[in-house]
N, C-alpha and C positions, 0 to 999 in steps of 0.2 A: 509450503504452506506454513503460515504463520500468523500470530497476531499480537498486538500490543495496545495497551490502552495509554493514550496520551493525555498530559494535561490539557486543559481547555485550549483551543486555538481561536484564532480571531474569527474564524468562519470555517464553514464545512469544507470549503475549497482549500483553506490553508491545511486543514487535517489531511486531506488528500495529498496535498504535495509532500506534507512531512512523512505520511506513510509510504509514499512511494521512495523517498529518501532512504528512509529505514529499511524498505525491503531490499533495494539495490545494494545498500550496504551490508546486510547480512547476506545475500546471495553470493556476494563476493567471497565470503568467508566459508559459507556452508555448501555451495551447489554451483555447478557450471551453468546454471540458468542464464539465459540471455532474454528471455521472452516474458514479459509482464502484462498482466491484465488488469482492467479497471472498468468500473461501472460508471466513471465519470468522464464524460466526453469533453469537458472543459479542461480537465487534467491533459488528456491528449493534445488539445489545442495548444495548451501552454508549452507542451515539450516540442511541439513542432514550430511554434511561432513565439518564442519567449519573449521577443521584443514588443509583441502586442499586448503585454501583461506587465506594465512598469511597476506596478504596486508589489509584484512578486519577485522582483529583479533578484535579490538576495537568496532567496530559497531556490530559484531556478538556477542560479549560479552553482549552487551546492550540488544539485542533480546533474548539471552538465560536468562538473568535475568528476563525479563518480562514474556518469555514462561513459567517459573515456576508457574505463576499464573494461567495458563490455564491446568488443569488436563488432558483434552482431546484435546489439542492443534492438529490441523490438516492443512496443506497447501497443495493445489492442483493446478495443472496446468490448466488453462482455457485458450483454444485456442482464438486469438483475433477475429475469426469469431463470437465465442459466448460471447465476451466481448465488444462489440460495445458501450454500454451505459457507462461502466466505462471508456473505452478509449476517448470517447467524453467528459466526465466530466475532465478527466486529461488534454487534450488538450485545453479545455476552461480555466481551472484555470491557465494554463502557460500564457494565454494572459492578465490576470489582472495585472495591474502596482502597485497594493497595496497588501497587505497580504490578502489572501482569506482562510477562514476556514469555512468548512461546514459538519456537521454530522446530519443525518436525515433519515426518511424512505421515503421521496420523494423530488422531485427537487423543490427547492423555486422558486416562480414567477420570481425572479430577475436574476435566473441563465439561460441562453439560454437552450432550449431543443434540443436534437438531431434530426437530420434531419429523417424523417420517410422513411423506406426502401420500 
């Protein structure tokens, strides 16, 4: 589990691509994780058919370079209703006025908890 707030990207889809690259690079350092989940179906399509997304060529090349380090790389769609915890962390990270970077197995005390459903 991790979160990071990025400076503004060109679009929400650019943010998704950048977030995946960041997560992959960090998993190489901190975890044997080979599986990634996203609520963005377009991101999955981009990974499967990068040539169909010419405006993202450079960003997708970076992901392909990191993906080589994951022999069993897998990315799956996680519907928003099953992704509320991650969604909450992402929205919270956007509210920070300074750089926020967190990787860990549990939410630190200083990061707000999601409301209980």
